[in-house]
C-alpha positions in Angstrom: -20.5 50.2 92.9 -23.5 50.8 90.6 -22.6 54.0 88.5 -19.4 51.9 87.9 -21.4 49.3 86.6 -23.5 51.3 83.8 -21.0 53.1 83.0 -20.0 51.5 80.0 -22.9 51.6 78.8 -23.8 55.0 79.2 -20.3 55.6 77.0 -21.5 53.4 74.2 -24.1 55.9 73.7 -23.2 59.2 75.1 -19.9 61.5 74.3 -17.7 61.3 76.5 -17.9 65.4 77.0 -21.4 65.0 77.4 -20.9 62.3 80.3 -18.6 64.6 81.9 -21.2 66.7 82.1 -24.0 65.4 84.0 -24.6 63.2 87.7 -25.7 60.2 87.3 -28.0 59.4 89.9 -29.1 55.2 89.8 -32.2 54.2 91.4 -34.1 51.3 92.4 -37.6 51.4 91.1 -39.9 52.3 94.1 -42.6 49.7 95.2 -44.5 47.4 98.0 -44.8 50.3 101.5 -42.6 52.9 100.0 -45.3 53.3 97.0 -48.1 53.2 99.5 -46.8 55.9 101.0 -46.4 58.5 98.2 -49.7 57.5 97.3 -51.1 58.6 100.6 -48.8 61.3 100.5 -50.4 62.6 97.3 -53.8 62.2 98.3 -53.3 64.1 101.1 -52.2 67.1 98.8 -55.5 66.5 97.1 -57.7 66.2 100.3 -55.5 69.8 101.8 -56.6 71.7 97.7 -60.0 70.6 98.8 -60.5 71.6 102.2 -58.9 75.2 101.4 -61.1 75.7 97.6 -64.3 74.2 98.8 -64.3 73.6 102.6 -64.4 69.7 102.5 -62.9 67.1 104.8 -62.1 64.5 102.7 -61.0 60.6 103.4 -59.9 57.9 101.2 -60.9 54.4 101.9 -57.9 51.8 102.4 -59.5 49.9 99.1 -58.7 53.2 96.8 -55.3 53.7 98.5 -54.1 49.8 97.9 -55.9 50.6 94.2 -54.1 53.1 93.6 -50.5 51.9 94.6 -51.3 48.3 92.6 -52.0 50.5 89.7 -49.1 52.4 90.0 -46.7 49.1 90.3 -47.3 47.9 87.0 -45.2 50.9 85.5 -41.9 50.8 85.5 -42.2 54.6 86.2 -43.1 53.8 89.6 -44.6 56.9 92.0 -44.7 59.6 89.0 -47.6 56.9 87.5 -49.2 58.7 91.2 -49.5 61.7 89.3 -50.7 60.5 86.3 -53.4 58.2 87.5 -54.6 60.9 90.0 -54.5 63.8 87.0 -55.8 61.2 84.4 -58.3 59.3 86.1 -59.5 60.5 89.5 -59.3 64.4 89.5 -61.1 64.6 86.6 -64.6 62.4 88.2 -64.1 64.2 90.8 -64.0 67.5 89.3 -67.6 66.2 87.4 -68.7 65.7 90.7 -67.8 68.5 92.6 -69.2 71.2 89.6 -72.3 69.0 89.5 -72.7 69.5 93.4 -72.4 73.3 93.4 -74.2 74.1 90.5 -77.1 72.5 92.5 -75.8 74.4 95.4 -75.4 70.8 97.3 -71.8 70.4 98.5 -71.7 68.8 101.8 -68.6 69.6 104.2 -67.1 65.9 104.2 -66.5 63.5 101.1 -65.3 59.7 101.1 -63.8 58.9 98.0 -64.2 54.6 97.3 -63.6 52.3 94.9 -67.5 51.4 93.2 -68.1 47.8 92.6 -66.6 48.0 89.0 -63.3 49.7 90.1 -64.6 53.5 89.4 -64.3 55.9 92.1 -67.2 56.4 94.4 -67.6 60.0 96.0 -69.4 59.7 98.6 -70.7 63.0 100.4 -72.4 63.9 103.7 -72.2 66.7 106.0 -70.0 66.3 109.5 
């Protein structure tokens, strides 16, 4: 059992009273198809927010999904990295683009998010 294997290591760092109050939940890193599915799920939530707040039908290019998944495979934090990449990179770029279009009163009904030639985000807007 994994818990039994790591208990001596934990006991070396934590007092028995504290360990007695903890539930040890070992996990394996999330990788491959599962990480890709999580990425798709989180992008779907973003698309739902865009539909609700701006009436945008959003789709994501497979290359974008692959790149996001690849960026998250490099880190030890697994699926949490998806949130970080979305919040720190994709969403700020998208917000700037949306604000410019809203200010120009030019917000079409459809958005496709893809990768640009330099690996940056590309936002293609058009009317359905």
